[in-house]
N, C-alpha and C positions, 0 to 999 in steps of 0.2 A: 738903205739895207741898213747900214749903221745902228739907225735909232729901232729897227723892227729887233736886231741881234739884241740890241741893250733892254728893249722893253723883256725879251725873252729871258733874259739872265735873271732881271729884277724877280718878274715872274715867280723864277723857278729857285731864288732868293728867299722869296714869301713863305712858297710851300715846303723849300726845307727848315725854315725857323719854327713853322705852325706845328709838322710833323714832330721834330725833335722837342719839342714843348710839349705837344700831345704824349709822347714818350716817356721825358720825365714825370708831366702828371702820375702816368698810369705807373711807373715804377714806384713814386711815393707814395703813392697810394696801395700799392701792396705792400711797403717796407711799414705803411700806419698799419696795416692789417695786422700782420705779424706781429706776435709778441715774443721781444725778444729780453730774457731774464738772464741775469748773469749769477754766477756761483762763486765764489772765491776760495782757496785753497792756500794755506801755508805751512808747506811740508819739507820735510828735510831729502831733498833730493844727492846732496854732495854733503860730504862731512860722516863722521863715522854711527850716524844713523839713519843715513843714506837707506838701509835696508825696510827699513818701516815704511820709510815714504814711498819706495818704490812699486811695496805690496799694496797702502792703502789707496794708492791710484787707480793700479788694475783692476782693484774689486769697485772702486768710485766709475770708471769708465765701463765696467759689465753693468751698472744701476741703468747709466746713462743710456746704456746702448737697450737695455729694458725700455725703460723709459720712454724711447722712441720708435720702439716697436709695439709699444700696447696705449701709447698717447691716444688715447678721444678727440685731441685738440694741436689737430696738424698745423695751425696756423703759430701754436705757440714754439720759439725756440729755446732751448735751455744750453747755453755756454760755459764751460767752465775756465775759469781764467785762474790758471797754478802760478805758485810765487815760489821759488827753491828759500827756505828758510837757511839754507846751510849749516843746519844743524846744530845752529848759536841762538843767544837770548837774542842778539841785538841784529840778525839775520831774524827773524821772527819779527821784528817790532818795524823794522823798515820796508817788510813784505806784508806787513798789515795794511801799513799808513799808505801804501802805493793803492791797493785793493781797494781803500775805501775813500780815499781821495781823487785819484786818474778812474778809476775803475768805478767808484759811484755801487759800490754792491752794498748790499742789503743785510746778507749774513755769508759770513767764513766756515771752513770745515778748517778743524786745525788747532794748533800743533799736535804734536806728538807727545812731546813733554812738558811735564809740568811747571818744571822751571819757563819753560819758551812762553804757556799761556799766563801764568803768571806776568811776565811782562807784558803783555800786551792787552791785559784786563784794562788799564786806567784808559784807555785808547780806544775801547769796544764801548767803556761806558760813556763816554764823553760824545761820541760820535754815534750812540746807541744804533750799534751795529753786532746783530746776533754772532756772537763767538760759539763755536762747536764743535769740542773736541771729539774727536771717537777714542782718545787712547790717555788719555793725565789721568792720574789716578791720586797728585794728593789730596790730602783733607783739608788743605789751604784753600781750595778754590771752592770747597763749600759756602754755599751764601754769597758768592763774590761777588755778586750784581746782579741786575736786573736782567744779561743782555747774554749771559754768561752759564753756558751748559757743557753737560759731556755725557757720552752712554759707555763709558768703561765701566769696569770694577775699579773700586777703592781698594785703595792699600790696607785697610783694614779689614776687610772684606776677605781678600786674600791671604795676608797673612794668618789669619784665624783658621784659616782651612791647613796651611802647611806645617803652621806650628802642631796642632791636634795629629799631624800626619809623623810628627817628627816623635812627640812624644810618646803616642798608643802605637803605632805601628810599627817605627823603628824602635821604640823602647828608649828613646835617648835623653838622658837628662842634661847635657853639656853640648853647647853650640855655637859655633864661631860666625860672625858675619863679615861679611865683605862686600862694599854698598859703594853707588857712583856717588861723590859729593857734588851734588846737586839736590837740587828739588826732589825729585821723584825717586831720587835714593836717599835720601835722608828718611825722607815719608816712610819708606819700604821697612827702613833700618827701625825707625820710633816703633815700628806697629808691630814687629815681629820683637822686638825687645818685651813690651809690653805683653802680646798675647803667649811668647814664650814662657817669660818668667810666672804670669799668670796661672799656669798649668804648671807648675811646680817646678821649672827649667833654671838653669843657669847659664846666661852668657859669659865664656870666657876668653873670644877674642872680639874684637871689633875694631874694623879698620877702613878707612873709605879709600879711594882713588878717583884721578882727575878723568875727564870724559874722552880728556886726547890719549890717558896711557895705553903702552902696548908691552911691556915690559914688568911683569907682579911677581918677578922674584925673591926681592924682598920681602913682599907682602907677606907669599905663600914659607917663605924660611922660618916668618914670626908665627904663623899662623901652627905650621908645625912643632916649632917650641912648645906652643900652648897645649898640646897632647890632643888637641879635639878633634872627632869624627864627624861632624855633621857642620855643616858649612851653608850658610843662608846666602843666595849673592843677590846682588839688584843692579842689574847692569843692561847694556843695549846688547845685541846679539853678536858684536862685533869684540866686545871686551869680556863678554863670559864666554866666547869661544874661545879665547885667548887663554882667560884664565885656565877652562880644564883642560886645555891641550898641556898649560905649562906644569898644572897639577901633575901630570899622568905621566910628561919629560921628568919630572923628580922623583918620581913612585911612589907618590901620597896616595895614601887609601885612606880617602878621606867622599864621604857620599856630598853632593852640592844638590840645594833645593832654591828654588827660582821661583818666577813671579813670569805672567805674561810679558811683559819688558824684553822677557829673553828669546820668544819665540822668534826665527827670522832665519833665513838659509845662510847666512855670514856665519851663524854659532856652527850648523851644517859644516859647512865647508871649511870652518879653521880647525873644528876640535877634531873633527870624523871620527874613529871610534872614542878617542876620550871622553864624548858624548854621550854615550850610551847608558841607559841608566837614569841622566840628571831627570830628576821628578819637578814639576813645577806647576806653578796655577794658570788657569785658562779658562777658556769659553767654548761650551759646544759648540761645533759648525755645522751646520745641514749637510746632514749624507749627499743628498740629490744635487748641493753647490759643490759640494767637495768632486762629486763625479763628473758633473760640467767641466768647473774651472781643471779636472786632471785631462777632462777633454782636448783644453785649447792649448795646456802647458806642458800635459806629461808630465807634471809632478801636484802632489799634493798642495792645496792653498797653505798659507800661514796666517794664524790670526788677525794679520796684517788688514789681507784682502779680506776676509769676511766682513770686518770691522769698517774698512772703507768701503763696501759694499750696503752695508745697514747704512752709517751715516749720510752718506749719499743719497739711497734712497730714501729717507726719511725727508732731508733739504727738497729732492727732488716733490715730492708729497707735497709736503707745505708748500712749498712756491707756487705747485698750480692752483693750490686752493686759496692763496692768498697772494696774490701777483704786485695787488696793488697798495697794500696795507702794511705798514712795516709793525705797527703794533698789534694787531691780528695775527700777525707770523710768529711774534714773540710769545705771544699770549696760549696758542695751539702747540706751539714746543712744550709751553711750561706745563700745559698740561695734557703729553701727550699717553699713549700705549701703543707700541708697535710691536709685531710680531715679524722678524725679519731669520736672515741667516744663522744669525748669533744668541737664535732663542727670543724670547720676550723680553722689552725695554720697555721701565717704567721709570719716569724722567720725574724726578719730585720738586717739591716746591723749593728745593736747597739748591737744585740745577744739576742734581747729580743723579746717578740714573740708578735703578736697581736693576740687576739679573744674576743670572745662576752661576755660579763657581762651580769648576771642575778641576778633576788633578791631571796633567798630562804627563808622558815622558815619552823621548828617544829611545826606538826600540829599531834596530835596524835598518839607522842613518833616515830616518822619520820621526816628524812629532803625531803620534796616535794617544789617543785616551787612556791613562791608567788604568 
């Protein structure tokens, strides 16, 4: 009797082993058939630029949802691996290294700030990893490397538009500048100085502030002493919001102008009524996309949302077309014409993007076309 039970146990064990082996083989085959592609993100989710990072990822995940709904390749799974750079260049480098070395990504979307991107360029070139920023604007990034791209407006393209507005529409011959002390802020400052003076204007005040500054009283007092009545600002939504708010509290009668780095909910929440009439350069957003986003979030999308949607859509399209060839992916991006929710984007040989520029303003607590 004991011998029979032992034989039954052995037979059952063999059957179980065979069954588990077949199950594991089948599961392995399914995963082999399923093509998994990773796309990395380096964005600010904390720190003073977190507003931009949150907006960008909202747009990116909308693009991923659309891709999954419309995809003709159900066996292809695309995953976003998101790393927080803490709104710093050091954090950007650490996040990028992690994505390249641990996650083995071929393409990284981000960062937002030019100074953060410039810190990442050497690693991207060495590792032959595509670095594709939705918003970096410094001219220093033009022709920065074979794997360096962006789909954002360049600082000179924006300052030409806003300088012309100050001279011709506002009839101002003197202007001041208050800019963030980083590569982004300095690029906007230098470009505005060049464009405004080329049009016959004169810069009578020019100071910088740090990314982490929250008290701008001393800057504003010196600005007031210069008797300037139009000032070009370059900062993130948080800092621009604080400057507008504090200028209003000091009863300053100044017209503030800016660029699309200013657009974000932090500006509206911090400055409130002080933001009314603020004019800045930006990119058009498709009305249908605005309506769809409003239905989801009960508010209009900031520019970061639209840029996030388009940069992710481009990456998703390219990865689907060239999932197994890094160089073909890079080559396709370097010769790209794409029409998305921010209009037409043409990637130039320099790695820069050609896009339309428009003026926007704050009206009734919302960012609208000027």
